[in-house]
N, CA, C and O atoms as CSV, one atom per row, in Angstrom:
chain,resi,resn,atom,element,x,y,z
A,1,MET,N,N,71.160,148.432,64.223
A,1,MET,CA,C,70.724,147.000,64.074
A,1,MET,C,C,70.879,146.641,62.684
A,1,MET,O,O,71.718,145.871,62.217
A,2,ARG,N,N,69.800,147.409,61.954
A,2,ARG,CA,C,69.267,147.381,60.502
A,2,ARG,C,C,70.738,147.644,59.505
A,2,ARG,O,O,70.783,147.156,58.376
A,3,GLU,N,N,71.643,148.279,59.938
A,3,GLU,CA,C,72.890,148.262,59.225
A,3,GLU,C,C,73.714,146.897,59.238
A,3,GLU,O,O,74.321,146.370,58.306
A,4,ALA,N,N,73.571,146.489,60.514
A,4,ALA,CA,C,74.394,145.132,60.678
A,4,ALA,C,C,73.773,144.076,59.824
A,4,ALA,O,O,74.455,143.228,59.248
A,5,ILE,N,N,72.446,144.139,59.749
A,5,ILE,CA,C,71.687,143.097,58.828
A,5,ILE,C,C,71.968,143.093,57.478
A,5,ILE,O,O,72.184,142.094,56.791
A,6,MET,N,N,71.957,144.436,57.062
A,6,MET,CA,C,72.439,144.800,55.618
A,6,MET,C,C,73.830,144.357,55.267
A,6,MET,O,O,74.080,143.697,54.258
A,7,GLN,N,N,74.735,144.754,56.153
A,7,GLN,CA,C,75.952,144.180,55.992
A,7,GLN,C,C,76.128,142.621,56.127
A,7,GLN,O,O,77.090,142.084,55.578
A,8,ALA,N,N,75.313,141.964,56.771
A,8,ALA,CA,C,75.707,140.563,56.808
A,8,ALA,C,C,74.928,140.121,55.535
A,8,ALA,O,O,75.384,139.140,54.947
A,9,PHE,N,N,73.771,140.738,55.016
A,9,PHE,CA,C,73.312,140.294,53.773
A,9,PHE,C,C,74.317,140.320,52.550
A,9,PHE,O,O,74.517,139.433,51.720
A,10,ILE,N,N,74.877,141.527,52.655
A,10,ILE,CA,C,75.853,141.828,51.414
A,10,ILE,C,C,76.902,140.873,51.549
A,10,ILE,O,O,77.359,140.401,50.508
A,11,TYR,N,N,77.431,140.451,52.803
A,11,TYR,CA,C,78.497,139.347,52.772
A,11,TYR,C,C,78.058,138.130,52.208
A,11,TYR,O,O,78.685,137.497,51.359
A,12,VAL,N,N,76.750,137.751,52.794
A,12,VAL,CA,C,76.198,136.338,52.159
A,12,VAL,C,C,76.183,136.311,50.566
A,12,VAL,O,O,76.540,135.354,49.879
A,13,VAL,N,N,75.682,137.596,50.081
A,13,VAL,CA,C,75.440,137.650,48.441
A,13,VAL,C,C,76.837,137.681,47.725
A,13,VAL,O,O,77.017,137.279,46.575
A,14,GLN,N,N,77.749,138.177,48.499
A,14,GLN,CA,C,79.218,138.247,47.867
A,14,GLN,C,C,79.805,136.836,47.984
A,14,GLN,O,O,80.520,136.419,47.073
A,15,ALA,N,N,79.537,136.071,49.072
A,15,ALA,CA,C,79.910,134.794,49.235
A,15,ALA,C,C,79.235,134.046,48.254
A,15,ALA,O,O,79.900,133.170,47.701
A,16,ILE,N,N,78.065,134.193,47.915
A,16,ILE,CA,C,77.386,133.360,46.915
A,16,ILE,C,C,77.844,133.665,45.495
A,16,ILE,O,O,77.741,132.830,44.596
A,17,ILE,N,N,78.292,134.736,45.338
A,17,ILE,CA,C,78.905,135.289,43.989
A,17,ILE,C,C,80.161,134.550,43.711
A,17,ILE,O,O,80.425,134.044,42.621
A,18,ILE,N,N,80.855,134.520,44.674
A,18,ILE,CA,C,82.197,134.193,44.494
A,18,ILE,C,C,82.236,132.319,44.406
A,18,ILE,O,O,83.079,131.699,43.758
A,19,VAL,N,N,81.248,131.756,45.123
A,19,VAL,CA,C,81.042,130.443,44.944
A,19,VAL,C,C,80.472,129.909,43.548
A,19,VAL,O,O,80.814,128.847,43.026
A,20,LEU,N,N,79.460,130.903,42.982
A,20,LEU,CA,C,78.784,130.527,41.772
A,20,LEU,C,C,79.931,131.008,40.670
A,20,LEU,O,O,80.026,130.353,39.632
A,21,GLY,N,N,80.666,131.968,40.855
A,21,GLY,CA,C,81.828,132.535,39.797
A,21,GLY,C,C,82.938,131.266,39.915
A,21,GLY,O,O,83.504,130.920,38.878
A,22,THR,N,N,83.167,130.751,40.862
A,22,THR,CA,C,83.994,129.713,41.004
A,22,THR,C,C,83.722,128.423,40.269
A,22,THR,O,O,84.569,127.806,39.622
A,23,TYR,N,N,82.479,128.079,40.428
A,23,TYR,CA,C,81.756,126.925,39.945
A,23,TYR,C,C,81.592,127.211,38.370
A,23,TYR,O,O,81.649,126.283,37.564
A,24,LEU,N,N,81.405,128.429,38.009
A,24,LEU,CA,C,81.206,128.623,36.564
A,24,LEU,C,C,82.618,128.668,35.980
A,24,LEU,O,O,82.559,128.655,34.751
A,25,VAL,N,N,83.683,128.709,36.381
A,25,VAL,CA,C,84.943,128.803,36.112
A,25,VAL,C,C,85.683,127.601,35.741
A,25,VAL,O,O,86.524,127.381,34.870
A,26,MET,N,N,85.089,126.823,36.722
A,26,MET,CA,C,85.443,125.274,36.877
A,26,MET,C,C,84.596,124.398,35.531
A,26,MET,O,O,85.115,123.534,34.824
A,27,PHE,N,N,83.496,124.793,35.458
A,27,PHE,CA,C,82.536,124.220,34.473
A,27,PHE,C,C,83.150,124.606,33.103
A,27,PHE,O,O,83.447,123.716,32.307
A,28,VAL,N,N,83.344,125.899,32.813
A,28,VAL,CA,C,83.866,126.268,31.390
A,28,VAL,C,C,85.259,125.536,31.318
A,28,VAL,O,O,85.493,124.912,30.283
A,29,ARG,N,N,86.153,125.551,32.258
A,29,ARG,CA,C,87.387,124.738,32.051
A,29,ARG,C,C,87.184,123.279,31.682
A,29,ARG,O,O,87.749,122.743,30.729
A,30,HIS,N,N,86.304,122.653,32.535
A,30,HIS,CA,C,86.036,121.081,32.205
A,30,HIS,C,C,85.693,121.244,30.680
A,30,HIS,O,O,86.368,120.685,29.815
A,31,LYS,N,N,84.557,122.076,30.383
A,31,LYS,CA,C,84.089,121.847,28.966
A,31,LYS,C,C,85.102,122.148,27.958
A,31,LYS,O,O,85.093,121.502,26.909
A,32,LEU,N,N,85.992,123.075,28.165
A,32,LEU,CA,C,87.151,123.130,27.277
A,32,LEU,C,C,87.973,121.872,27.317
A,32,LEU,O,O,88.473,121.407,26.293
A,33,GLU,N,N,88.084,121.430,28.274
A,33,GLU,CA,C,89.078,120.155,28.353
A,33,GLU,C,C,88.489,119.040,27.500
A,33,GLU,O,O,89.201,118.326,26.793
A,34,LEU,N,N,87.055,118.900,27.597
A,34,LEU,CA,C,86.418,117.963,26.678
A,34,LEU,C,C,86.501,117.995,25.223
A,34,LEU,O,O,86.515,117.079,24.401
A,35,LEU,N,N,86.562,119.450,25.077
A,35,LEU,CA,C,86.343,119.778,23.741
A,35,LEU,C,C,87.927,119.473,23.232
A,35,LEU,O,O,88.078,118.923,22.141
A,36,LYS,N,N,88.839,119.759,23.863
A,36,LYS,CA,C,90.166,119.409,23.278
A,36,LYS,C,C,90.338,118.086,23.243
A,36,LYS,O,O,90.854,117.646,22.215
A,37,GLN,N,N,89.969,117.127,24.313
A,37,GLN,CA,C,90.105,115.857,24.001
A,37,GLN,C,C,89.412,115.228,22.817
A,37,GLN,O,O,89.863,114.247,22.226
A,38,ARG,N,N,88.197,115.898,22.477
A,38,ARG,CA,C,87.286,115.416,21.331
A,38,ARG,C,C,88.266,115.789,20.211
A,38,ARG,O,O,88.770,114.906,19.516
A,39,ILE,N,N,88.526,117.019,20.040
A,39,ILE,CA,C,89.318,117.328,18.541
A,39,ILE,C,C,90.628,116.412,18.666
A,39,ILE,O,O,90.982,115.818,17.648
A,40,GLY,N,N,91.279,116.276,19.696
A,40,GLY,CA,C,92.499,115.401,19.643
A,40,GLY,C,C,92.106,113.823,19.278
A,40,GLY,O,O,92.935,113.144,18.671
A,41,GLN,N,N,91.081,113.371,19.586
A,41,GLN,CA,C,90.524,111.929,19.160
A,41,GLN,C,C,90.251,112.165,17.759
A,41,GLN,O,O,91.006,111.600,16.967
A,42,GLU,N,N,89.343,112.873,17.304
A,42,GLU,CA,C,89.099,113.290,15.899
A,42,GLU,C,C,90.246,113.215,15.104
A,42,GLU,O,O,90.305,112.443,14.147
A,43,ARG,N,N,91.317,114.081,15.478
A,43,ARG,CA,C,92.588,114.192,14.813
A,43,ARG,C,C,93.249,112.696,14.602
A,43,ARG,O,O,93.549,112.225,13.504
A,44,TYR,N,N,93.401,112.100,15.773
A,44,TYR,CA,C,94.034,110.860,15.690
A,44,TYR,C,C,93.198,109.815,14.876
A,44,TYR,O,O,93.899,108.965,14.326
A,45,LEU,N,N,91.919,109.703,14.693
A,45,LEU,CA,C,91.202,108.893,13.905
A,45,LEU,C,C,91.321,109.097,12.669
A,45,LEU,O,O,91.363,108.161,11.871
A,46,LEU,N,N,91.413,110.685,12.218
A,46,LEU,CA,C,91.906,110.878,10.832
A,46,LEU,C,C,93.133,110.604,10.409
A,46,LEU,O,O,93.245,110.195,9.253
A,47,LEU,N,N,94.187,110.745,11.138
A,47,LEU,CA,C,95.533,110.314,11.055
A,47,LEU,C,C,95.663,108.832,10.609
A,47,LEU,O,O,96.282,108.359,9.656
A,48,SER,N,N,94.883,108.212,11.590
A,48,SER,CA,C,94.913,106.699,11.421
A,48,SER,C,C,94.430,106.307,10.034
A,48,SER,O,O,95.112,105.651,9.246
A,49,GLU,N,N,93.274,106.731,9.808
A,49,GLU,CA,C,92.713,106.505,8.452
A,49,GLU,C,C,93.742,106.744,7.447
A,49,GLU,O,O,94.075,105.891,6.625
A,50,VAL,N,N,94.336,108.133,7.536
A,50,VAL,CA,C,95.178,108.486,6.545
A,50,VAL,C,C,96.532,107.584,6.302
A,50,VAL,O,O,97.024,107.324,5.204
A,51,ALA,N,N,97.043,107.146,7.668
A,51,ALA,CA,C,98.347,106.342,7.689
A,51,ALA,C,C,97.812,104.963,6.894
A,51,ALA,O,O,98.447,104.524,5.934
A,52,GLN,N,N,96.604,104.331,7.375
A,52,GLN,CA,C,96.188,102.972,6.622
A,52,GLN,C,C,96.111,103.172,5.129
A,52,GLN,O,O,96.461,102.272,4.365
A,53,ASN,N,N,95.660,104.336,4.698
A,53,ASN,CA,C,95.766,104.524,2.912
A,53,ASN,C,C,97.189,104.631,2.865
A,53,ASN,O,O,97.695,103.876,2.036
A,54,VAL,N,N,97.993,105.354,3.517
A,54,VAL,CA,C,99.348,105.383,2.907
A,54,VAL,C,C,100.094,104.141,2.924
A,54,VAL,O,O,100.817,103.860,1.968
A,55,VAL,N,N,99.967,103.249,4.086
A,55,VAL,CA,C,100.434,101.925,4.003
A,55,VAL,C,C,100.105,101.264,2.878
A,55,VAL,O,O,100.942,100.702,2.172
A,56,LYS,N,N,98.732,101.292,2.617
A,56,LYS,CA,C,98.307,100.315,1.356
A,56,LYS,C,C,98.699,100.973,0.030
A,56,LYS,O,O,98.772,100.225,-0.946
A,57,ALA,N,N,98.988,102.411,-0.148
A,57,ALA,CA,C,99.654,102.876,-1.129
A,57,ALA,C,C,101.240,102.462,-1.351
A,57,ALA,O,O,101.637,102.095,-2.457
A,58,VAL,N,N,101.887,102.531,-0.497
A,58,VAL,CA,C,103.189,102.285,-0.364
A,58,VAL,C,C,103.376,100.639,-0.740
A,58,VAL,O,O,104.236,100.234,-1.523
A,59,GLU,N,N,102.737,100.067,-0.273
A,59,GLU,CA,C,102.518,98.659,-0.350
A,59,GLU,C,C,102.139,98.246,-1.892
A,59,GLU,O,O,102.535,97.163,-2.323
A,60,GLN,N,N,101.451,99.032,-2.623
A,60,GLN,CA,C,101.084,98.888,-3.907
A,60,GLN,C,C,102.424,99.284,-4.820
A,60,GLN,O,O,102.740,98.563,-5.767
A,61,VAL,N,N,103.085,100.313,-4.524
A,61,VAL,CA,C,103.972,100.969,-5.042
A,61,VAL,C,C,105.245,100.122,-5.133
A,61,VAL,O,O,105.852,99.850,-6.169
A,62,PHE,N,N,105.593,99.697,-3.716
A,62,PHE,CA,C,106.923,99.015,-3.526
A,62,PHE,C,C,106.897,97.322,-3.618
A,62,PHE,O,O,107.907,96.629,-3.735
A,63,GLY,N,N,105.636,96.865,-3.546
A,63,GLY,CA,C,105.361,95.400,-3.528
A,63,GLY,C,C,105.955,94.689,-2.413
A,63,GLY,O,O,106.386,95.267,-1.416
A,64,GLY,N,N,105.980,93.326,-2.597
A,64,GLY,CA,C,106.541,92.520,-1.352
A,64,GLY,C,C,108.168,93.029,-1.089
A,64,GLY,O,O,108.959,93.719,-1.732
A,65,LYS,N,N,108.217,92.256,0.289
A,65,LYS,CA,C,109.577,92.727,0.590
A,65,LYS,C,C,109.783,94.290,0.995
A,65,LYS,O,O,108.835,95.037,1.237
A,66,GLN,N,N,111.170,94.690,1.038
A,66,GLN,CA,C,111.421,95.981,1.423
A,66,GLN,C,C,110.461,96.715,2.488
A,66,GLN,O,O,109.884,97.790,2.325
A,67,GLY,N,N,110.427,95.838,3.669
A,67,GLY,CA,C,109.733,96.518,4.603
A,67,GLY,C,C,110.239,97.982,5.044
A,67,GLY,O,O,109.515,98.977,5.091
A,68,GLU,N,N,111.665,97.938,5.370
A,68,GLU,CA,C,112.255,99.038,5.997
A,68,GLU,C,C,112.026,100.206,5.032
A,68,GLU,O,O,111.700,101.287,5.523
A,69,LEU,N,N,112.159,100.099,3.775
A,69,LEU,CA,C,111.900,101.200,2.584
A,69,LEU,C,C,110.545,101.689,2.591
A,69,LEU,O,O,110.237,102.877,2.501
A,70,LYS,N,N,109.717,100.680,2.708
A,70,LYS,CA,C,108.318,101.167,2.664
A,70,LYS,C,C,107.857,101.810,3.944
A,70,LYS,O,O,107.001,102.693,3.894
A,71,LYS,N,N,108.362,101.427,5.061
A,71,LYS,CA,C,108.112,101.925,6.316
A,71,LYS,C,C,108.753,103.565,6.159
A,71,LYS,O,O,107.988,104.513,6.338
A,72,SER,N,N,109.743,103.720,5.923
A,72,SER,CA,C,110.289,105.041,5.789
A,72,SER,C,C,109.617,105.994,4.998
A,72,SER,O,O,109.286,107.131,5.332
A,73,GLU,N,N,109.403,105.283,3.640
A,73,GLU,CA,C,108.478,106.259,2.832
A,73,GLU,C,C,107.264,106.634,3.613
A,73,GLU,O,O,106.979,107.819,3.789
A,74,ALA,N,N,106.590,105.724,4.054
A,74,ALA,CA,C,105.045,106.356,4.879
A,74,ALA,C,C,105.439,106.994,5.974
A,74,ALA,O,O,104.562,107.805,6.270
A,75,VAL,N,N,106.304,107.028,6.704
A,75,VAL,CA,C,106.694,107.793,7.942
A,75,VAL,C,C,107.013,109.286,7.628
A,75,VAL,O,O,106.657,110.270,8.275
A,76,ARG,N,N,107.982,109.225,6.162
A,76,ARG,CA,C,108.295,110.608,5.546
A,76,ARG,C,C,107.142,111.465,5.148
A,76,ARG,O,O,106.927,112.641,5.442
A,77,PHE,N,N,106.301,110.472,4.272
A,77,PHE,CA,C,104.802,111.323,3.862
A,77,PHE,C,C,104.025,111.726,4.964
A,77,PHE,O,O,103.482,112.804,4.725
A,78,LEU,N,N,103.761,111.276,6.080
A,78,LEU,CA,C,103.262,111.575,7.056
A,78,LEU,C,C,103.753,112.986,7.785
A,78,LEU,O,O,103.112,113.993,8.087
A,79,MET,N,N,105.038,112.671,7.931
A,79,MET,CA,C,105.845,113.686,8.536
A,79,MET,C,C,105.647,115.014,8.099
A,79,MET,O,O,105.318,115.954,8.824
A,80,GLN,N,N,105.908,115.062,6.604
A,80,GLN,CA,C,105.942,116.145,5.711
A,80,GLN,C,C,104.353,116.723,5.505
A,80,GLN,O,O,104.205,117.939,5.378
A,81,ASN,N,N,103.396,115.995,5.482
A,81,ASN,CA,C,102.103,116.422,5.323
A,81,ASN,C,C,101.144,116.821,6.424
A,81,ASN,O,O,100.269,117.669,6.248
A,82,PHE,N,N,101.347,116.150,7.624
A,82,PHE,CA,C,100.950,116.495,8.773
A,82,PHE,C,C,101.536,117.054,10.036
A,82,PHE,O,O,101.020,117.053,11.154
A,83,LYS,N,N,102.586,117.486,9.706
A,83,LYS,CA,C,103.540,117.878,10.636
A,83,LYS,C,C,103.675,117.127,12.035
A,83,LYS,O,O,103.610,117.684,13.131
A,84,LEU,N,N,103.881,115.724,11.802
A,84,LEU,CA,C,104.125,114.596,12.833
A,84,LEU,C,C,105.497,114.700,13.208
A,84,LEU,O,O,106.370,115.096,12.436
A,85,SER,N,N,105.709,114.317,14.488
A,85,SER,CA,C,107.125,114.035,14.650
A,85,SER,C,C,107.488,112.700,14.132
A,85,SER,O,O,106.578,111.971,13.738
A,86,GLU,N,N,108.814,112.262,14.082
A,86,GLU,CA,C,108.992,110.931,13.551
A,86,GLU,C,C,108.414,109.726,14.246
A,86,GLU,O,O,107.882,108.785,13.657
A,87,ASP,N,N,108.569,109.839,15.600
A,87,ASP,CA,C,107.863,108.938,16.570
A,87,ASP,C,C,106.421,108.693,16.167
A,87,ASP,O,O,105.987,107.577,15.881
A,88,GLU,N,N,105.628,109.937,16.164
A,88,GLU,CA,C,104.175,109.928,16.056
A,88,GLU,C,C,103.889,109.265,14.828
A,88,GLU,O,O,102.943,108.483,14.733
A,89,ALA,N,N,104.682,109.545,13.845
A,89,ALA,CA,C,104.308,109.003,12.303
A,89,ALA,C,C,104.702,107.585,12.370
A,89,ALA,O,O,103.985,106.845,11.696
A,90,GLU,N,N,105.791,106.946,13.102
A,90,GLU,CA,C,106.137,105.654,13.199
A,90,GLU,C,C,105.075,104.865,13.738
A,90,GLU,O,O,104.690,103.793,13.272
A,91,LYS,N,N,104.546,105.548,14.915
A,91,LYS,CA,C,103.597,104.570,15.753
A,91,LYS,C,C,102.424,104.265,14.767
A,91,LYS,O,O,101.959,103.149,14.535
A,92,LEU,N,N,101.950,105.697,14.118
A,92,LEU,CA,C,100.634,105.388,13.197
A,92,LEU,C,C,100.966,104.379,12.128
A,92,LEU,O,O,100.223,103.413,11.951
A,93,VAL,N,N,102.138,104.581,11.354
A,93,VAL,CA,C,102.401,103.705,10.502
A,93,VAL,C,C,102.525,102.015,10.984
A,93,VAL,O,O,102.058,101.063,10.358
A,94,GLU,N,N,103.179,101.972,12.083
A,94,GLU,CA,C,103.290,100.667,12.740
A,94,GLU,C,C,101.698,99.970,12.901
A,94,GLU,O,O,101.435,98.826,12.531
A,95,ALA,N,N,100.800,100.832,13.478
A,95,ALA,CA,C,99.521,100.582,13.832
A,95,ALA,C,C,98.618,100.071,12.641
A,95,ALA,O,O,97.781,99.177,12.767
A,96,ALA,N,N,98.871,100.704,11.546
A,96,ALA,CA,C,98.304,100.475,10.173
A,96,ALA,C,C,98.596,99.339,9.433
A,96,ALA,O,O,97.730,98.838,8.716
A,97,VAL,N,N,99.958,98.770,9.538
A,97,VAL,CA,C,100.558,97.637,9.311
A,97,VAL,C,C,99.895,96.680,10.011
A,97,VAL,O,O,99.349,95.794,9.354
A,98,PHE,N,N,99.811,96.656,11.344
A,98,PHE,CA,C,99.438,95.842,12.188
A,98,PHE,C,C,97.865,95.399,11.770
A,98,PHE,O,O,97.465,94.240,11.670
A,99,GLU,N,N,97.045,96.676,11.542
A,99,GLU,CA,C,95.732,96.177,11.276
A,99,GLU,C,C,95.497,95.549,9.919
A,99,GLU,O,O,94.656,94.682,9.684
A,100,MET,N,N,96.418,96.141,8.976
A,100,MET,CA,C,96.417,95.338,7.422
A,100,MET,C,C,96.675,94.119,7.555
A,100,MET,O,O,96.041,93.269,6.930
A,101,ASN,N,N,97.710,93.801,8.440
A,101,ASN,CA,C,98.072,92.462,8.511
A,101,ASN,C,C,96.936,91.549,9.265
A,101,ASN,O,O,96.739,90.426,8.800
A,102,LYS,N,N,96.349,91.880,10.149
A,102,LYS,CA,C,95.228,91.396,10.687
A,102,LYS,C,C,94.097,91.031,10.000
A,102,LYS,O,O,93.527,89.961,10.211
A,103,VAL,N,N,93.673,91.965,9.067
A,103,VAL,CA,C,92.842,91.733,8.038
A,103,VAL,C,C,93.323,90.720,7.221
A,103,VAL,O,O,92.646,89.706,7.052
A,104,LEU,N,N,94.502,90.875,6.644
A,104,LEU,CA,C,94.996,89.819,5.605
A,104,LEU,C,C,94.817,88.428,6.305
A,104,LEU,O,O,94.129,87.589,5.723
A,105,LYS,N,N,95.352,88.144,7.438
A,105,LYS,CA,C,95.308,86.877,8.091
A,105,LYS,C,C,93.698,86.467,8.343
A,105,LYS,O,O,93.284,85.338,8.078
A,106,SER,N,N,93.030,87.300,8.771
A,106,SER,CA,C,91.678,87.070,8.562
A,106,SER,C,C,90.882,86.470,7.475
A,106,SER,O,O,90.191,85.453,7.535
A,107,THR,N,N,91.109,87.361,6.335
A,107,THR,CA,C,90.938,86.787,5.075
A,107,THR,C,C,91.154,85.718,4.567
A,107,THR,O,O,90.365,85.043,3.906
A,108,GLN,N,N,92.550,85.420,4.916
A,108,GLN,CA,C,93.299,84.307,4.398
A,108,GLN,C,C,92.702,82.913,4.907
A,108,GLN,O,O,92.496,81.882,4.267
A,109,ALA,N,N,92.476,83.220,6.344
A,109,ALA,CA,C,91.657,82.233,7.127
A,109,ALA,C,C,90.301,81.696,6.669
A,109,ALA,O,O,89.974,80.534,6.430
A,110,THR,N,N,89.536,82.914,6.599
A,110,THR,CA,C,88.241,82.469,5.991
A,110,THR,C,C,88.261,82.007,4.504
A,110,THR,O,O,87.327,81.308,4.111
A,111,TRP,N,N,89.313,82.368,3.611
A,111,TRP,CA,C,89.461,81.890,2.323
A,111,TRP,C,C,89.712,80.214,2.350
A,111,TRP,O,O,89.147,79.314,1.729
A,112,THR,N,N,90.808,80.191,3.344
A,112,THR,CA,C,91.020,78.783,3.493
A,112,THR,C,C,90.058,77.735,3.987
A,112,THR,O,O,90.048,76.584,3.551
A,113,THR,N,N,89.253,78.192,4.917
A,113,THR,CA,C,88.049,77.527,5.490
A,113,THR,C,C,87.078,77.343,4.255
A,113,THR,O,O,86.623,76.237,3.966
A,114,ASN,N,N,86.826,78.341,3.637
A,114,ASN,CA,C,85.788,78.213,2.265
A,114,ASN,C,C,86.261,77.400,1.475
A,114,ASN,O,O,85.461,76.577,1.030
A,115,THR,N,N,87.631,77.321,1.032
A,115,THR,CA,C,88.113,76.374,0.108
A,115,THR,C,C,88.147,74.816,0.476
A,115,THR,O,O,88.050,73.890,-0.330
A,116,LYS,N,N,88.280,74.739,1.635
A,116,LYS,CA,C,88.305,73.103,2.190
A,116,LYS,C,C,86.989,72.577,2.326
A,116,LYS,O,O,86.913,71.433,2.775
A,117,GLN,N,N,85.859,73.216,2.012
A,117,GLN,CA,C,84.346,72.693,2.384
A,117,GLN,C,C,83.900,72.217,1.062
A,117,GLN,O,O,82.775,71.736,0.927
């Protein structure tokens, strides 16, 4: 009888260890996934800021017009220096141009409003 109780106790402890071990593995995997996402987000934010600076620099070097040339230079720079695919670099450049245009339009609207007063 005593051996049966000890055997049952051992089975219960083994089951608890398996459940806790499974929980621990799931917990660690979840934390690693969060870390990967955070690092990915940080890299995106960094590349986004770099793309904005590259777009501004290309704008200063090439001036007005020549949109395709400016875009290709910015894309080439990002691809060479940050090991991005052409598609990734283009998306970053397009987002930077969109943001720059949004700021310019906002600034122009504010300037126009202020000069009319």
